[in-house]
C-alpha positions as CSV (number, residue, x, y, z in Angstrom):
1,X,-5.9,11.1,-8.0
2,X,-2.4,9.7,-8.7
3,X,-1.7,7.2,-11.8
4,X,-0.1,4.1,-10.5
5,X,0.5,1.9,-13.2
6,X,-1.0,0.2,-16.3
7,X,-3.8,-2.0,-15.1
8,X,-2.2,-5.1,-17.0
9,X,0.9,-4.9,-14.9
10,X,-1.2,-5.5,-11.8
11,X,-1.6,-9.2,-11.7
12,X,-4.1,-11.2,-9.4
13,X,-2.1,-11.8,-6.1
14,X,1.1,-10.2,-7.3
15,X,1.8,-7.0,-5.3
16,X,3.5,-4.1,-6.9
17,X,5.6,-1.3,-5.2
18,X,4.9,2.1,-7.0
19,X,6.6,5.3,-5.6
20,X,5.0,8.8,-6.0
21,X,6.9,11.7,-4.6
22,X,8.9,9.3,-2.4
23,X,5.7,7.9,-0.9
24,X,5.8,4.0,-1.4
25,X,2.4,2.7,-2.4
26,X,1.5,-0.8,-2.4
27,X,-1.2,-1.9,-4.8
28,X,-2.5,-5.6,-5.0
29,X,-5.4,-7.4,-6.9
30,X,-7.1,-9.9,-5.3
31,X,-10.4,-11.6,-6.3
32,X,-10.7,-9.3,-9.1
33,X,-10.7,-6.1,-6.5
34,X,-8.0,-3.8,-6.2
35,X,-6.6,-2.4,-3.2
36,X,-3.7,0.0,-2.1
37,X,-1.8,0.8,1.2
38,X,1.3,2.6,2.0
39,X,4.4,0.4,1.3
40,X,6.0,0.7,4.6
41,X,5.0,-0.7,7.8
42,X,3.6,1.7,10.5
43,X,5.7,0.2,13.2
44,X,9.2,1.2,12.2
45,X,8.9,1.6,8.5
46,X,9.7,-2.0,7.2
47,X,9.3,-2.5,3.4
48,X,5.9,-4.4,3.2
49,X,6.9,-5.5,-0.6
50,X,9.3,-7.9,0.9
51,X,6.9,-9.2,3.3
52,X,4.7,-12.4,3.0
53,X,1.3,-12.1,1.3
54,X,-1.7,-14.2,2.0
55,X,-5.1,-13.5,0.7
56,X,-5.8,-9.8,2.0
57,X,-3.1,-9.7,4.3
58,X,0.6,-8.9,4.4
59,X,3.1,-9.5,7.1
60,X,6.1,-7.1,7.6
61,X,9.4,-8.8,7.0
62,X,11.0,-7.0,10.0
63,X,8.8,-7.4,13.2
64,X,6.0,-9.7,11.8
65,X,3.2,-7.1,12.1
66,X,0.6,-8.5,10.2
67,X,-2.2,-6.1,8.2
68,X,-5.2,-6.3,6.0
69,X,-4.9,-4.9,2.7
70,X,-8.5,-3.7,2.3
71,X,-8.6,-1.4,5.2
72,X,-5.1,-1.2,6.6
73,X,-5.9,-2.6,10.2
74,X,-3.4,-4.6,12.0
75,X,-4.4,-8.0,12.8
76,X,-1.2,-8.9,15.2
77,X,2.2,-8.0,15.6
78,X,4.0,-5.0,17.2
79,X,2.0,-2.2,16.2
80,X,-1.6,-0.8,16.9
81,X,-1.3,1.7,14.0
82,X,-3.3,1.1,10.8
83,X,-1.8,1.6,7.4
84,X,-2.8,4.3,5.4
85,X,-5.3,3.2,2.4
86,X,-5.8,4.3,-1.0
87,X,-9.0,4.1,-3.0
88,X,-8.0,2.3,-6.4
89,X,-9.8,2.9,-9.8
90,X,-9.2,1.7,-13.1
91,X,-9.9,3.6,-16.1
92,X,-8.5,3.6,-19.5
93,X,-6.3,1.0,-18.9
94,X,-4.5,2.6,-16.0
95,X,-4.7,2.1,-12.2
96,X,-5.3,5.4,-10.0
97,X,-5.1,6.0,-6.4
98,X,-6.8,8.4,-4.0
99,X,-6.1,8.8,-0.4
100,X,-9.0,7.2,1.5
101,X,-8.8,9.4,4.6
102,X,-10.9,12.0,5.4
103,X,-8.5,14.8,4.2
104,X,-8.2,13.3,0.8
105,X,-4.9,14.9,0.4
106,X,-1.9,12.9,-1.2
107,X,0.5,12.6,1.9
108,X,3.5,15.2,1.7
109,X,6.8,13.6,0.6
110,X,9.3,12.8,3.5
111,X,12.2,15.3,3.8
112,X,15.3,14.3,1.9
113,X,18.0,12.6,3.8
114,X,20.9,14.5,5.0
115,X,24.2,13.6,3.7
């Protein structure tokens, strides 16, 4: 389980971008429930924090793929690949995330870019 941010910093309907080991995680509070998905689009890696948010959906700013934030499913757009989701827990004033997939392992950090 990874400590993402202070619970008070996750305001209703205002997504945050949190990096853990170079993995972008996008938590959002909606109707007093907290959700988190990977912060890049599964199509070509567009920055979802720069997308448009409506209810429990986010639309990628690059190619307009739209995803559900509760389960990561694509609704429409250029991808059929779901976003990775994270179970979110609030405890002692902090928000924590755990990968929701069967492996329950935090994803490995991507390789450092070559210069």
